[in-house]
C-alpha positions as CSV (number, residue, x, y, z in Angstrom):
1,M,-31.6,4.7,157.1
2,V,-30.0,5.6,160.4
3,G,-33.3,5.1,162.3
4,G,-33.6,1.7,161.2
5,Q,-36.9,2.3,158.9
6,Q,-35.8,0.4,155.7
7,S,-38.7,-1.3,154.1
8,F,-36.8,-4.0,152.3
9,T,-33.4,-5.4,152.3
10,G,-31.4,-6.0,149.3
11,E,-33.2,-9.2,148.4
12,G,-36.8,-7.6,149.0
13,Q,-37.3,-9.5,152.0
14,T,-40.0,-7.6,154.4
15,V,-37.5,-6.9,157.5
16,G,-36.1,-4.0,158.7
17,V,-39.7,-2.1,158.7
18,N,-38.5,-0.8,162.1
19,N,-35.0,-2.3,163.0
20,L,-35.0,-0.6,166.7
21,S,-38.3,-2.3,167.5
22,E,-37.5,-5.4,165.7
23,S,-34.6,-5.8,168.0
24,L,-36.1,-5.2,170.7
25,Q,-38.9,-7.7,170.6
26,G,-36.4,-10.4,169.2
27,I,-34.3,-9.6,172.8
28,H,-37.9,-9.7,175.0
29,R,-38.6,-12.8,173.1
30,A,-35.3,-14.7,174.0
31,F,-36.0,-13.8,177.9
32,F,-39.6,-14.2,177.8
33,E,-39.6,-17.8,176.6
34,R,-37.6,-18.7,179.2
35,N,-39.6,-16.8,182.0
36,I,-36.8,-14.3,182.6
37,P,-37.9,-10.8,183.4
38,V,-37.1,-8.0,181.2
39,D,-37.8,-4.2,181.7
40,F,-37.4,-1.5,179.2
41,L,-35.6,1.5,180.3
42,H,-35.6,4.9,178.9
43,I,-32.9,6.2,177.5
44,N,-33.0,9.0,180.3
45,D,-32.7,6.7,183.1
46,L,-28.9,6.1,182.1
47,G,-26.7,7.6,184.6
48,T,-29.7,7.5,187.2
49,P,-30.0,5.0,190.5
50,R,-32.6,2.9,188.5
51,A,-30.2,1.9,185.6
52,A,-27.4,1.5,188.1
53,G,-29.5,-0.9,189.9
54,Y,-29.3,-3.6,186.8
55,R,-26.9,-6.4,186.5
56,L,-27.5,-6.3,182.7
57,I,-28.3,-3.5,180.1
58,I,-28.6,-4.3,176.6
59,A,-28.3,-1.6,173.7
60,P,-30.1,-3.0,170.8
61,Y,-29.9,-1.2,167.3
62,P,-27.6,1.6,168.9
63,V,-26.7,3.2,165.7
64,Q,-28.0,6.9,166.6
65,M,-27.4,7.8,170.4
66,S,-25.9,10.9,171.7
67,Q,-22.5,11.1,172.6
68,A,-23.3,11.7,176.4
69,H,-25.6,8.9,176.6
70,V,-23.3,6.2,175.3
71,R,-20.6,8.0,178.0
72,K,-23.2,7.1,180.8
73,L,-23.2,3.6,179.4
74,I,-19.5,3.8,179.7
75,D,-19.8,4.8,183.3
76,Y,-22.5,1.9,184.0
77,V,-20.0,-0.5,182.8
78,R,-17.2,0.9,184.8
79,G,-19.3,0.9,188.3
80,G,-19.8,-2.5,188.0
81,G,-22.9,-3.4,185.4
82,T,-22.3,-5.8,182.2
83,L,-23.2,-4.1,179.0
84,V,-24.0,-6.0,175.7
85,T,-24.8,-3.9,172.3
86,E,-24.9,-4.5,168.8
87,A,-23.4,-3.0,165.6
88,R,-22.2,0.4,165.2
89,C,-22.9,1.7,168.6
90,G,-22.8,5.3,169.1
91,W,-22.3,5.8,165.1
92,V,-24.2,9.0,164.7
93,D,-25.0,11.5,167.3
94,E,-27.8,13.6,168.1
95,K,-27.0,16.3,165.6
96,G,-26.4,13.6,163.1
97,Y,-22.4,13.6,162.9
98,S,-20.7,10.4,162.7
99,S,-18.4,9.6,165.2
100,P,-14.6,9.0,163.9
101,V,-14.3,5.7,165.6
102,I,-16.7,3.6,166.1
103,P,-17.8,2.2,168.6
104,G,-18.4,5.8,169.5
105,A,-17.9,8.2,172.8
106,G,-14.9,6.4,174.2
107,L,-16.7,2.9,174.2
108,S,-14.3,1.9,171.8
109,D,-11.6,2.3,174.8
110,A,-13.7,0.5,177.4
111,L,-14.4,-2.8,174.8
112,G,-10.3,-2.5,173.4
113,C,-11.6,-2.9,169.9
114,R,-12.6,-0.3,167.2
115,E,-14.6,-1.2,163.7
116,F,-12.0,-2.4,160.8
117,E,-14.5,-3.4,158.2
118,L,-18.4,-3.4,157.6
119,L,-20.1,-5.1,155.2
120,P,-23.6,-5.0,154.3
121,V,-25.8,-8.3,154.2
122,A,-28.0,-9.0,151.4
123,K,-30.2,-11.5,153.5
124,T,-28.7,-12.9,156.5
125,S,-25.5,-14.4,157.2
126,A,-23.8,-16.4,160.1
127,I,-21.4,-15.5,163.4
128,K,-19.8,-18.8,164.7
129,I,-18.9,-18.6,168.2
130,T,-15.0,-19.6,168.3
131,A,-14.3,-19.4,171.8
132,G,-16.2,-21.0,174.9
133,H,-16.6,-18.4,177.7
134,A,-18.5,-17.9,180.8
135,S,-20.6,-15.2,179.3
136,L,-22.0,-18.1,176.7
137,P,-23.2,-20.9,178.9
138,L,-25.4,-22.2,176.5
139,L,-23.6,-21.9,173.0
140,K,-20.5,-23.9,172.5
141,A,-17.3,-23.2,170.3
142,G,-18.8,-23.9,166.5
143,D,-22.5,-23.0,167.3
144,A,-23.6,-20.6,164.5
145,L,-25.8,-17.3,165.3
146,D,-28.1,-15.3,162.5
147,A,-26.3,-12.0,161.4
148,L,-28.5,-9.4,159.7
149,F,-27.8,-6.4,157.9
150,F,-24.5,-5.6,158.6
151,E,-21.2,-7.6,159.4
152,E,-19.1,-5.3,161.2
153,S,-15.6,-6.6,162.3
154,F,-13.4,-5.3,164.5
155,D,-9.8,-4.7,164.9
156,V,-9.0,-5.8,168.9
157,F,-6.6,-3.9,170.5
158,G,-7.5,-4.4,174.4
159,K,-4.6,-6.3,176.2
160,D,-7.7,-8.0,177.9
161,S,-10.5,-8.3,175.2
162,R,-11.4,-11.4,174.3
163,V,-12.9,-12.7,170.5
164,L,-15.6,-14.9,171.4
165,A,-16.9,-15.4,167.6
166,E,-15.9,-14.7,163.9
167,F,-17.5,-14.1,160.4
168,S,-17.0,-16.3,157.6
169,N,-14.0,-14.3,156.6
170,G,-12.3,-15.0,160.0
171,R,-12.8,-11.3,161.3
172,P,-13.7,-11.0,164.8
173,A,-17.7,-10.7,165.2
174,I,-18.2,-10.7,169.1
175,V,-15.6,-8.9,171.4
176,F,-16.2,-9.2,175.4
177,A,-13.7,-7.1,177.9
178,P,-13.6,-6.2,181.2
179,Y,-13.6,-2.7,182.1
180,G,-13.2,-0.9,185.9
181,K,-15.4,-2.8,187.8
182,G,-17.8,-4.2,184.9
183,Q,-17.8,-5.8,181.8
184,A,-18.7,-5.1,178.1
185,M,-19.4,-7.0,175.1
186,I,-20.2,-5.8,171.4
187,V,-21.5,-8.1,168.8
188,G,-21.4,-6.9,164.9
189,S,-24.3,-7.3,163.7
190,F,-28.2,-7.3,165.1
191,P,-29.0,-11.0,166.6
192,G,-32.0,-9.3,168.5
193,S,-33.8,-8.3,165.1
194,A,-32.3,-11.7,163.5
195,Y,-34.0,-13.8,166.2
196,H,-37.5,-11.7,165.7
197,H,-37.6,-12.9,162.3
198,F,-35.8,-16.1,161.8
199,K,-35.7,-17.7,165.3
200,N,-32.6,-19.0,165.4
201,P,-32.5,-21.0,168.7
202,N,-28.7,-20.4,169.1
203,N,-29.7,-16.5,168.8
204,G,-32.4,-17.1,172.0
205,R,-29.8,-19.1,173.5
206,F,-26.9,-16.3,173.4
207,F,-29.3,-13.7,175.1
208,A,-30.9,-16.2,177.7
209,G,-27.5,-17.3,178.8
210,L,-26.5,-13.7,180.0
211,A,-28.8,-14.2,182.6
212,G,-27.4,-17.6,183.6
213,W,-23.9,-16.1,183.7
214,L,-24.4,-12.8,185.7
215,K,-27.0,-15.6,188.2
216,I,-30.1,-13.4,187.8
217,P,-32.8,-15.4,189.4
218,K,-36.0,-16.4,187.6
219,P,-39.1,-15.2,189.7
220,V,-40.5,-18.8,188.9
221,E,-38.9,-21.7,187.2
222,V,-41.3,-23.9,185.1
223,T,-41.1,-27.6,184.4
224,S,-43.4,-30.2,183.0
225,P,-42.7,-34.2,182.2
226,E,-44.8,-34.0,179.1
227,T,-42.8,-33.7,175.9
228,G,-43.8,-30.4,173.9
229,A,-45.6,-28.9,176.6
230,V,-46.0,-25.3,176.3
231,I,-46.1,-23.6,180.0
232,E,-45.7,-20.3,181.0
233,G,-45.3,-18.6,184.6
234,R,-45.5,-14.9,185.9
235,V,-45.2,-13.6,188.8
236,L,-46.7,-10.3,190.4
237,E,-45.5,-9.2,193.7
238,G,-47.3,-7.1,196.2
239,E,-46.5,-6.5,200.3
240,G,-46.1,-9.6,201.9
241,Y,-47.5,-11.6,198.8
242,K,-47.0,-13.1,195.4
243,I,-49.7,-13.9,192.7
244,L,-48.5,-16.6,190.3
245,F,-50.1,-16.8,186.4
246,G,-49.5,-20.2,185.2
247,F,-50.8,-20.3,181.4
248,N,-50.9,-23.6,179.4
249,R,-50.1,-22.2,175.8
250,G,-50.3,-25.6,174.3
251,D,-52.8,-27.8,172.3
252,K,-52.8,-30.7,174.9
253,P,-53.0,-30.9,178.9
254,A,-50.0,-30.8,180.6
255,Q,-48.7,-31.2,184.2
256,A,-46.8,-28.4,185.2
257,K,-44.5,-27.5,188.4
258,F,-44.3,-23.9,189.2
259,A,-41.3,-23.1,191.6
260,V,-41.5,-19.4,193.0
261,L,-39.0,-17.6,194.5
262,M,-39.5,-16.7,197.9
263,K,-37.7,-15.5,200.8
264,G,-37.9,-19.0,202.6
265,G,-39.7,-20.4,205.9
266,R,-43.3,-22.1,205.5
267,V,-45.5,-20.9,202.7
268,A,-49.8,-20.7,202.5
269,A,-51.0,-21.1,198.9
270,R,-54.4,-20.7,197.6
271,E,-56.6,-20.3,194.0
272,V,-57.6,-16.9,193.6
273,E,-60.9,-18.1,191.9
274,S,-61.8,-21.1,193.9
275,G,-60.3,-19.9,197.6
276,Q,-59.1,-23.6,197.7
277,D,-55.7,-24.1,199.5
278,V,-53.1,-25.5,197.6
279,V,-50.5,-28.1,198.3
280,T,-47.0,-26.5,198.9
281,V,-43.6,-27.8,199.2
282,V,-40.6,-25.1,200.2
283,D,-37.4,-26.2,198.2
284,G,-34.7,-24.0,199.4
285,D,-35.7,-20.6,198.7
286,R,-38.8,-21.5,196.4
287,A,-42.1,-22.1,197.0
288,V,-43.3,-25.3,194.8
289,V,-47.1,-25.8,193.7
290,I,-48.5,-28.6,191.0
291,K,-51.0,-28.4,188.6
292,T,-52.1,-30.4,185.5
293,L,-53.8,-27.6,183.2
294,K,-56.1,-27.7,180.2
295,P,-55.1,-26.6,177.0
296,G,-55.8,-22.8,177.0
297,E,-56.5,-22.9,181.2
298,V,-54.9,-20.2,183.2
299,W,-54.1,-20.9,186.8
300,V,-54.0,-18.3,189.6
301,V,-52.4,-18.8,192.8
302,H,-51.8,-16.3,195.8
303,L,-48.9,-17.3,198.0
304,T,-47.8,-15.9,201.5
305,E,-45.0,-16.4,204.0
306,R,-46.3,-17.5,207.6
């Protein structure tokens, strides 16, 4: 139960086979669909310079975490990071003991809220955005996210804490608070797993909007004039060069424009397969290349700054 290995929900729906994995997949999908890079940190990275270098850390399905690891997440926020976590963070520690206050290990003080009520959800329910906020740039008041498994509502006591969303009973569902040099947010359900299963666009916008709010740059921005085009762009970076991979995931030809983040200045580009030069336009700090891709076609371009 605690580790997230339930086979079925109350209605026999085949979700929850591995809640942690499904939460990770849903959150990754939200960023992957928009060409926003995501890394997976091991929990032992917490408290190290590697973790401290990230502008945003998301802790999905955090119901069983050691108290020491939760405290390291708090230290990350205190030092200037942004933490987003889901329901019952730090509920059970590494010894199987329940925290007397949830979120556990002092995270309740950082967020200025504590668990008020926990209601099981038979299938799915909704989290309604009630207030516009800089951290939710792709959502507006009245938009609804899918919730899953639990509705954890909060008693909010922090003077700087803000309620951004509610459940249908009017209880706080999302709480945001500044803390130290950083900020933290908790969602009283599992929107990542819900996005993996139900694909509510608002769940994807919730996560993707965090990157826009924190001004996390995309290595490549992809646009197409064709309606319904499914174009993906990925970038690998080497010493003094970048390699662009463009994919047409759709079932029809589509023109794609790839704007690759560079340092600025003149850029030379060539196709890796043919060796032919590619026309490149520098737009600010991005090198722009354009290609019409057939369905299923992959385009690989080597870019260097002159």
